[in-house]
C-alpha positions in Angstrom: 74.6 -60.3 79.4 74.6 -57.1 81.4 76.6 -55.5 78.7 74.1 -56.5 76.0 71.2 -55.2 78.0 73.1 -51.9 78.5 73.7 -51.6 74.8 70.1 -52.2 73.9 69.0 -49.6 76.4 71.5 -47.2 75.1 70.3 -47.6 71.4 66.7 -47.3 72.4 67.5 -44.1 74.3 69.3 -42.7 71.3 66.5 -43.5 68.9 63.9 -42.0 71.1 66.1 -38.9 71.5 66.4 -38.5 67.7 62.6 -38.8 67.2 61.9 -36.3 69.9 64.4 -34.0 68.3 62.6 -34.0 64.9 60.4 -30.9 64.1 56.6 -31.4 63.4 57.2 -30.5 59.7 59.8 -33.3 59.4 57.5 -35.8 60.9 54.7 -34.7 58.5 57.1 -35.0 55.6 58.0 -38.6 56.6 54.3 -39.5 56.9 53.7 -37.9 53.5 56.6 -39.9 52.0 55.1 -43.1 53.3 51.8 -42.2 51.8 53.4 -41.5 48.4 55.1 -44.9 48.5 51.7 -46.6 48.7 50.0 -46.2 45.3 46.3 -45.3 45.4 44.7 -47.5 42.8 41.4 -45.8 43.3 42.7 -42.7 41.5 44.2 -44.4 38.3 43.2 -42.9 35.0 41.1 -45.9 33.8 39.2 -46.1 37.0 38.6 -42.3 36.8 37.1 -42.7 33.4 35.0 -45.6 34.6 34.0 -43.8 37.7 33.0 -40.6 35.7 30.9 -42.7 33.4 29.3 -44.3 36.4 28.8 -41.1 38.3 27.2 -39.3 35.2 24.7 -41.8 33.7 22.8 -39.0 32.0 25.7 -38.1 29.7 24.4 -40.1 26.8 20.9 -38.8 27.6 22.2 -35.2 27.6 23.9 -35.9 24.2 20.6 -37.2 22.8 18.8 -34.3 24.3 21.2 -31.8 22.7 20.9 -33.6 19.4 17.1 -33.5 19.7 17.3 -29.8 20.5 19.6 -29.2 17.6 17.2 -31.0 15.2 14.3 -29.0 16.6 16.1 -25.7 16.1 16.9 -26.8 12.6 13.2 -27.6 11.9 12.1 -24.3 13.4 14.7 -22.4 11.3 13.5 -24.3 8.2 9.9 -23.5 9.0 10.7 -19.8 9.6 12.6 -19.6 6.3 9.7 -21.3 4.6 7.3 -18.8 6.1 9.5 -16.0 5.1 9.7 -17.4 1.6 5.9 -17.7 1.5 5.6 -14.1 2.7 8.1 -13.0 0.0 6.1 -14.9 -2.6 2.8 -13.3 -1.4 4.4 -9.9 -1.5 5.6 -10.6 -5.0 2.3 -11.8 -6.1 0.6 -8.7 -4.6 3.1 -6.5 -6.4 2.5 -8.3 -9.6 -1.3 -7.8 -9.2 -0.6 -4.1 -8.6 1.4 -3.9 -11.7 -1.4 -5.6 -13.6 -3.8 -3.1 -12.2 -1.6 -0.2 -13.1 -1.2 -1.5 -16.6 -4.9 -1.9 -16.9 -5.5 1.6 -15.6 -3.0 3.2 -18.0 -4.1 1.2 -21.0 -7.8 0.3 -20.5 -9.2 -2.4 -22.8 -11.7 -0.6 -25.0 -11.3 -2.8 -28.1 -15.0 -3.7 -28.0 -16.1 -0.1 -27.7 -17.6 1.9 -30.6 -15.1 3.6 -32.8 -16.0 7.1 -31.8 -15.7 6.2 -28.1 -12.3 4.7 -28.8 -11.2 7.8 -30.6 -12.4 9.9 -27.6 -10.4 7.8 -25.2 -7.2 8.1 -27.3 -7.6 11.9 -27.5 -8.0 12.4 -23.7 -5.4 9.8 -22.7 -2.8 11.3 -25.0 -3.4 14.8 -23.5 -4.1 14.0 -19.8 -2.7 10.6 -19.2 -4.3 7.5 -17.7 -7.8 7.7 -16.3 -8.4 8.0 -12.6 -11.3 5.5 -12.7 -12.1 2.6 -14.9 -15.3 0.6 -15.2 -16.5 -1.8 -17.9 -18.5 1.0 -19.5 -16.8 4.3 -18.4 -13.5 5.9 -18.0 -13.1 9.2 -16.0 -10.5 11.7 -15.2 -10.6 14.1 -12.3 -9.2 17.7 -12.1 -7.4 17.6 -15.4 -6.7 21.0 -17.0 -9.7 23.2 -16.6 -12.0 20.2 -16.1 -13.5 19.2 -12.8 -14.3 15.8 -14.4 -14.0 14.2 -17.8 -16.1 11.1 -18.5 -16.1 8.9 -21.6 -18.7 6.2 -21.9 -18.9 3.1 -24.1 -22.6 4.0 -24.8 -23.2 6.7 -27.4 -26.1 9.0 -27.6 -27.3 10.1 -31.0 -27.2 13.9 -31.4 -28.2 15.9 -34.5 -27.3 19.4 -33.4 -25.6 21.2 -35.1 -24.7 18.1 -37.3 -25.2 14.4 -37.1 -22.8 12.8 -34.5 -22.9 10.8 -31.3 -22.1 12.1 -27.8 -19.9 10.0 -25.4 -17.5 12.5 -23.9 -18.7 14.8 -21.1 -16.6 17.5 -19.6 -17.6 19.3 -16.4 -16.6 22.7 -14.9 -17.5 24.6 -11.8 -20.1 27.1 -12.9 -23.0 28.9 -11.2 -25.9 29.0 -13.6 -28.4 31.8 -12.7 -31.9 30.7 -12.3 -33.3 33.1 -15.0 -30.9 31.6 -17.6 -31.6 27.9 -16.9 -34.4 27.7 -19.4 -32.4 29.4 -22.1 -29.5 26.9 -21.7 -32.0 24.1 -22.1 -33.2 25.6 -25.4 -29.7 26.2 -26.6 -28.3 22.6 -26.5 -29.7 19.5 -24.9 -26.2 18.2 -24.3 -25.3 21.2 -22.1 -26.5 20.4 -18.6 -25.9 21.9 -15.2 -26.2 20.9 -11.5 -27.4 23.8 -9.4 -26.7 22.1 -6.1 -23.2 21.1 -7.0 -22.5 24.2 -8.9 -21.4 22.6 -12.2 -22.1 22.8 -15.9 -21.2 20.1 -18.4 -21.1 19.6 -22.1 -21.4 16.3 -23.8 -20.1 15.7 -27.3 -17.5 13.6 -29.2 -14.4 15.9 -28.9 -12.9 18.2 -26.3 -12.9 21.0 -28.8 -16.6 20.7 -29.4 -17.2 20.9 -25.6 -15.1 24.0 -25.4 -17.4 25.5 -28.0 -20.6 24.5 -26.4 -19.6 25.9 -23.0 -18.3 29.1 -24.5 -21.6 29.7 -26.2 -23.5 28.8 -23.1 -21.5 31.4 -21.2 -22.3 34.0 -23.9 -26.1 33.3 -23.3 -25.6 33.6 -19.5 -23.8 36.9 -19.6 -26.2 38.3 -22.2 -23.7 38.4 -25.1 -25.8 36.2 -27.3 -29.4 35.1 -27.5 -30.3 31.4 -27.8 -30.9 31.7 -31.5 -27.6 33.6 -32.1 -25.7 31.0 -30.1 -27.2 28.1 -32.0 -26.3 29.7 -35.3 -22.8 30.5 -34.2 -22.4 26.9 -33.1 -23.0 25.6 -36.6 -20.9 28.3 -38.3 -17.9 27.6 -36.1 -18.1 23.8 -36.6 -18.1 24.4 -40.4 -15.1 26.6 -40.1 -13.3 24.0 -38.2 -14.1 21.3 -40.7 -12.7 23.6 -43.5 -9.3 23.7 -41.7 -9.8 26.7 -39.5 -8.8 27.0 -35.9 -11.7 28.9 -34.1 -10.7 30.4 -30.7 -13.9 29.1 -29.2 -12.9 25.6 -29.9 -9.3 26.0 -28.5 -10.1 26.8 -24.8 -12.6 28.4 -22.5 -13.2 32.1 -23.1 -14.0 32.8 -19.4 -12.4 32.2 -16.1 -13.5 29.3 -13.8 -15.0 30.4 -10.5 -14.9 28.6 -7.2 -17.6 28.2 -4.5 -20.3 27.7 -7.1 -22.4 25.2 -5.2 -25.9 26.2 -4.1 -27.4 24.3 -1.2 -30.6 26.3 -1.6 -32.8 27.2 1.4 -34.5 25.2 4.1 -38.3 25.8 3.9 -39.4 23.4 6.6 -37.4 24.6 9.6 -36.3 21.0 10.3 -32.6 20.3 10.8 -30.6 17.3 9.5 -30.6 15.9 13.0 -34.4 16.0 13.2 -34.6 14.1 9.9 -32.1 11.5 11.0 -33.9 11.0 14.3 -37.2 10.5 12.6 -35.7 8.0 10.2 -34.1 5.9 13.1 -37.4 5.8 15.0 -39.1 4.0 12.1 
Protein backbone atom coordinates (compact mmCIF):
# COMPACT_ATOMS: atom_id res chain seq x y z
CA UNK A 1 0.00 0.00 0.00
CA UNK A 2 2.82 2.31 0.87
CA UNK A 3 4.49 1.38 -2.45
CA UNK A 4 1.32 2.21 -4.43
CA UNK A 5 0.98 5.55 -2.75
CA UNK A 6 4.58 6.27 -3.51
CA UNK A 7 4.13 5.43 -7.18
CA UNK A 8 1.05 7.69 -7.52
CA UNK A 9 2.89 10.54 -5.91
CA UNK A 10 5.85 10.00 -8.20
CA UNK A 11 3.64 9.99 -11.36
CA UNK A 12 1.83 13.12 -10.27
CA UNK A 13 5.09 14.86 -9.60
CA UNK A 14 6.43 13.93 -13.03
CA UNK A 15 3.26 15.12 -14.76
CA UNK A 16 3.32 18.44 -12.98
CA UNK A 17 6.96 18.79 -13.81
CA UNK A 18 6.35 18.21 -17.50
CA UNK A 19 3.50 20.71 -17.54
CA UNK A 20 5.56 23.34 -15.84
CA UNK A 21 8.36 22.68 -18.33
CA UNK A 22 6.18 23.53 -21.35
CA UNK A 23 6.61 26.95 -22.94
CA UNK A 24 3.67 29.41 -23.17
CA UNK A 25 3.61 28.92 -26.97
CA UNK A 26 3.28 25.13 -26.55
CA UNK A 27 0.41 25.60 -24.12
CA UNK A 28 -1.37 27.98 -26.53
CA UNK A 29 -0.85 25.48 -29.34
CA UNK A 30 -2.47 22.75 -27.31
CA UNK A 31 -5.44 24.94 -26.47
CA UNK A 32 -5.75 25.87 -30.13
CA UNK A 33 -5.68 22.20 -31.08
CA UNK A 34 -8.51 21.46 -28.70
CA UNK A 35 -10.53 24.29 -30.18
CA UNK A 36 -9.99 22.98 -33.73
CA UNK A 37 -11.16 19.58 -32.71
CA UNK A 38 -14.48 21.06 -31.61
CA UNK A 39 -16.39 22.04 -34.81
CA UNK A 40 -18.11 25.44 -34.78
CA UNK A 41 -21.45 24.75 -36.40
CA UNK A 42 -22.33 28.42 -36.21
CA UNK A 43 -19.84 29.10 -39.07
CA UNK A 44 -20.98 26.45 -41.53
CA UNK A 45 -21.59 27.64 -45.09
CA UNK A 46 -25.35 27.03 -45.16
CA UNK A 47 -25.75 28.87 -41.89
CA UNK A 48 -23.61 31.71 -43.23
CA UNK A 49 -25.89 32.06 -46.21
CA UNK A 50 -28.97 31.98 -44.00
CA UNK A 51 -27.40 34.39 -41.56
CA UNK A 52 -26.38 36.82 -44.33
CA UNK A 53 -29.88 36.71 -45.67
CA UNK A 54 -31.23 37.39 -42.24
CA UNK A 55 -28.74 40.14 -41.54
CA UNK A 56 -29.46 41.93 -44.90
CA UNK A 57 -33.24 41.92 -45.23
CA UNK A 58 -32.99 44.91 -47.62
CA UNK A 59 -31.17 42.95 -50.33
CA UNK A 60 -34.34 42.25 -52.28
CA UNK A 61 -35.47 45.82 -51.76
CA UNK A 62 -32.13 47.07 -53.01
CA UNK A 63 -32.47 44.90 -56.08
CA UNK A 64 -35.96 46.27 -56.66
CA UNK A 65 -34.69 49.82 -56.19
CA UNK A 66 -31.85 49.19 -58.63
CA UNK A 67 -34.34 47.83 -61.12
CA UNK A 68 -36.59 50.84 -60.66
CA UNK A 69 -33.65 53.18 -61.06
CA UNK A 70 -32.63 51.36 -64.22
CA UNK A 71 -36.11 51.64 -65.64
CA UNK A 72 -36.24 55.32 -64.70
CA UNK A 73 -32.92 55.95 -66.40
CA UNK A 74 -34.14 54.10 -69.48
CA UNK A 75 -37.31 56.22 -69.53
CA UNK A 76 -35.30 59.43 -69.14
CA UNK A 77 -32.98 58.32 -71.93
CA UNK A 78 -35.96 57.55 -74.16
CA UNK A 79 -37.51 60.94 -73.34
CA UNK A 80 -34.21 62.69 -74.06
CA UNK A 81 -33.85 60.87 -77.35
CA UNK A 82 -37.44 61.73 -78.18
CA UNK A 83 -36.82 65.41 -77.42
CA UNK A 84 -33.66 65.33 -79.50
CA UNK A 85 -35.55 63.73 -82.34
CA UNK A 86 -38.26 66.37 -82.04
CA UNK A 87 -35.59 69.07 -82.07
CA UNK A 88 -34.03 67.54 -85.16
CA UNK A 89 -37.44 67.39 -86.82
CA UNK A 90 -38.08 71.03 -85.95
CA UNK A 91 -34.71 72.03 -87.34
CA UNK A 92 -35.42 70.06 -90.51
CA UNK A 93 -38.84 71.70 -90.81
CA UNK A 94 -37.32 75.15 -90.34
CA UNK A 95 -34.63 74.36 -92.88
CA UNK A 96 -37.33 73.17 -95.28
CA UNK A 97 -39.24 76.41 -94.77
CA UNK A 98 -36.07 78.40 -95.43
CA UNK A 99 -35.53 76.45 -98.62
CA UNK A 100 -39.08 77.19 -99.65
CA UNK A 101 -38.55 80.87 -98.93
CA UNK A 102 -35.33 80.88 -100.90
CA UNK A 103 -37.00 79.20 -103.83
CA UNK A 104 -39.85 81.65 -103.64
CA UNK A 105 -37.40 84.55 -103.54
CA UNK A 106 -35.36 83.34 -106.51
CA UNK A 107 -38.35 82.36 -108.64
CA UNK A 108 -41.24 84.62 -107.58
CA UNK A 109 -44.67 83.66 -108.78
CA UNK A 110 -45.73 86.35 -111.24
CA UNK A 111 -47.88 84.16 -113.45
CA UNK A 112 -50.92 86.33 -112.78
CA UNK A 113 -49.06 89.57 -113.59
CA UNK A 114 -49.56 91.39 -116.90
CA UNK A 115 -47.32 90.25 -119.73
CA UNK A 116 -45.22 93.43 -119.81
CA UNK A 117 -44.55 93.15 -116.07
CA UNK A 118 -43.55 89.50 -116.43
CA UNK A 119 -41.17 90.41 -119.25
CA UNK A 120 -39.59 93.10 -117.07
CA UNK A 121 -39.10 90.59 -114.23
CA UNK A 122 -37.46 88.12 -116.60
CA UNK A 123 -35.11 90.80 -117.94
CA UNK A 124 -33.90 92.03 -114.55
CA UNK A 125 -33.73 88.58 -112.95
CA UNK A 126 -31.61 87.22 -115.79
CA UNK A 127 -29.18 90.14 -115.43
CA UNK A 128 -29.06 90.80 -111.67
CA UNK A 129 -30.34 87.60 -110.11
CA UNK A 130 -33.08 87.06 -107.59
CA UNK A 131 -34.80 90.09 -106.05
CA UNK A 132 -33.91 91.37 -102.61
CA UNK A 133 -37.55 91.86 -101.70
CA UNK A 134 -40.83 90.30 -102.77
CA UNK A 135 -44.43 91.30 -102.11
CA UNK A 136 -47.64 90.29 -103.84
CA UNK A 137 -47.46 93.36 -106.09
CA UNK A 138 -43.79 94.34 -106.22
CA UNK A 139 -40.28 92.96 -106.60
CA UNK A 140 -37.22 95.06 -105.84
CA UNK A 141 -33.46 94.80 -106.12
CA UNK A 142 -30.99 96.90 -104.13
CA UNK A 143 -27.58 98.17 -105.22
CA UNK A 144 -27.38 96.26 -108.49
CA UNK A 145 -25.07 97.61 -111.17
CA UNK A 146 -25.37 101.41 -111.26
CA UNK A 147 -28.81 101.28 -109.66
CA UNK A 148 -29.51 102.20 -106.09
CA UNK A 149 -32.83 100.41 -106.42
CA UNK A 150 -34.83 98.60 -109.09
CA UNK A 151 -38.55 98.15 -108.59
CA UNK A 152 -40.98 96.23 -110.78
CA UNK A 153 -44.68 96.34 -109.98
CA UNK A 154 -47.63 94.29 -111.03
CA UNK A 155 -49.54 97.50 -111.67
CA UNK A 156 -48.87 99.18 -114.99
CA UNK A 157 -49.24 102.87 -115.74
CA UNK A 158 -50.24 103.97 -119.22
CA UNK A 159 -47.68 106.27 -120.80
CA UNK A 160 -47.89 107.74 -124.30
CA UNK A 161 -44.51 109.49 -124.52
CA UNK A 162 -42.67 109.02 -126.80
CA UNK A 163 -44.79 106.06 -127.99
CA UNK A 164 -47.67 104.10 -126.47
CA UNK A 165 -46.50 101.75 -123.75
CA UNK A 166 -46.94 101.03 -120.03
CA UNK A 167 -44.57 101.81 -117.16
CA UNK A 168 -43.82 99.24 -114.43
CA UNK A 169 -40.01 99.19 -114.03
CA UNK A 170 -38.46 102.00 -112.00
CA UNK A 171 -34.71 102.38 -111.66
CA UNK A 172 -33.17 104.83 -109.19
CA UNK A 173 -29.74 106.45 -108.97
CA UNK A 174 -28.08 108.88 -106.60
CA UNK A 175 -28.38 112.30 -108.21
CA UNK A 176 -28.51 115.90 -107.02
CA UNK A 177 -31.04 117.77 -109.14
CA UNK A 178 -30.43 121.54 -109.00
CA UNK A 179 -33.44 123.59 -107.94
CA UNK A 180 -33.42 125.64 -111.13
CA UNK A 181 -33.70 122.47 -113.25
CA UNK A 182 -36.52 120.78 -111.40
CA UNK A 183 -39.28 122.36 -113.49
CA UNK A 184 -37.50 121.48 -116.71
CA UNK A 185 -37.27 117.83 -115.72
CA UNK A 186 -41.00 117.83 -114.99
CA UNK A 187 -41.67 119.18 -118.49
CA UNK A 188 -39.35 116.70 -120.14
CA UNK A 189 -40.86 113.41 -118.99
CA UNK A 190 -43.50 112.73 -116.34
CA UNK A 191 -41.91 109.34 -115.62
CA UNK A 192 -38.61 110.94 -114.63
CA UNK A 193 -38.89 111.84 -110.95
CA UNK A 194 -36.52 112.97 -108.24
CA UNK A 195 -36.32 113.14 -104.46
CA UNK A 196 -34.38 116.19 -103.36
CA UNK A 197 -34.18 115.15 -99.71
CA UNK A 198 -32.82 111.68 -100.43
CA UNK A 199 -30.79 112.91 -103.38
CA UNK A 200 -32.13 110.49 -105.98
CA UNK A 201 -33.49 110.56 -109.52
CA UNK A 202 -35.59 107.79 -111.06
CA UNK A 203 -36.93 106.76 -114.44
CA UNK A 204 -39.97 104.53 -114.86
CA UNK A 205 -40.58 102.69 -118.13
CA UNK A 206 -40.86 99.09 -119.36
CA UNK A 207 -37.21 98.23 -120.07
CA UNK A 208 -33.85 99.02 -118.50
CA UNK A 209 -32.57 100.43 -121.82
CA UNK A 210 -35.41 102.95 -121.94
CA UNK A 211 -34.59 104.06 -118.39
CA UNK A 212 -30.95 104.56 -119.36
CA UNK A 213 -32.16 106.75 -122.20
CA UNK A 214 -34.52 108.83 -120.05
CA UNK A 215 -31.89 109.49 -117.38
CA UNK A 216 -29.19 110.33 -119.93
CA UNK A 217 -31.45 112.91 -121.55
CA UNK A 218 -32.44 114.26 -118.13
CA UNK A 219 -28.76 114.74 -117.33
CA UNK A 220 -28.30 116.57 -120.65
CA UNK A 221 -31.00 119.01 -119.54
CA UNK A 222 -29.41 119.49 -116.11
CA UNK A 223 -25.95 120.23 -117.49
CA UNK A 224 -27.35 122.47 -120.24
CA UNK A 225 -26.47 120.21 -123.14
CA UNK A 226 -30.07 120.04 -124.38
CA UNK A 227 -33.24 122.01 -123.90
CA UNK A 228 -36.45 120.30 -122.88
CA UNK A 229 -37.69 120.35 -126.48
CA UNK A 230 -34.43 118.94 -127.82
CA UNK A 231 -34.41 116.20 -125.24
CA UNK A 232 -37.99 115.18 -126.03
CA UNK A 233 -37.24 115.01 -129.76
CA UNK A 234 -34.05 113.03 -129.15
CA UNK A 235 -36.02 110.58 -127.04
CA UNK A 236 -38.37 109.71 -129.91
CA UNK A 237 -35.59 109.54 -132.50
CA UNK A 238 -33.43 107.23 -130.42
CA UNK A 239 -36.33 104.88 -129.67
CA UNK A 240 -37.12 104.62 -133.37
CA UNK A 241 -33.47 103.83 -134.12
CA UNK A 242 -33.55 101.06 -131.54
CA UNK A 243 -36.72 99.60 -133.04
CA UNK A 244 -35.00 99.49 -136.44
CA UNK A 245 -32.22 97.32 -135.04
CA UNK A 246 -29.79 100.00 -133.97
CA UNK A 247 -27.82 100.05 -130.73
CA UNK A 248 -27.87 103.66 -129.47
CA UNK A 249 -25.23 104.44 -126.84
CA UNK A 250 -27.76 106.32 -124.73
CA UNK A 251 -29.73 103.10 -124.28
CA UNK A 252 -26.73 100.93 -123.34
CA UNK A 253 -25.51 102.62 -120.17
CA UNK A 254 -25.39 105.89 -118.28
CA UNK A 255 -23.37 108.59 -120.03
CA UNK A 256 -22.33 110.25 -116.75
CA UNK A 257 -20.75 109.22 -113.47
CA UNK A 258 -22.77 108.53 -110.34
CA UNK A 259 -22.01 110.89 -107.47
CA UNK A 260 -22.21 110.22 -103.75
CA UNK A 261 -23.46 112.41 -100.89
CA UNK A 262 -26.32 113.72 -102.98
CA UNK A 263 -28.89 113.98 -100.19
CA UNK A 264 -30.14 117.46 -99.29
CA UNK A 265 -31.65 117.80 -95.78
CA UNK A 266 -32.52 121.47 -96.55
CA UNK A 267 -32.42 124.20 -93.85
CA UNK A 268 -34.07 124.61 -90.47
CA UNK A 269 -36.22 127.76 -90.64
CA UNK A 270 -37.76 127.54 -87.14
CA UNK A 271 -34.74 127.23 -84.87
CA UNK A 272 -36.35 124.24 -83.15
CA UNK A 273 -34.29 121.10 -82.69
CA UNK A 274 -35.44 117.53 -83.14
CA UNK A 275 -35.36 117.16 -79.36
CA UNK A 276 -37.73 120.11 -79.01
CA UNK A 277 -40.16 118.51 -81.43
CA UNK A 278 -40.02 115.11 -79.71
CA UNK A 279 -40.52 116.71 -76.30
CA UNK A 280 -43.56 118.62 -77.52
CA UNK A 281 -45.02 115.43 -79.00
CA UNK A 282 -44.61 113.45 -75.77
CA UNK A 283 -46.29 116.16 -73.71
CA UNK A 284 -49.53 115.89 -75.67
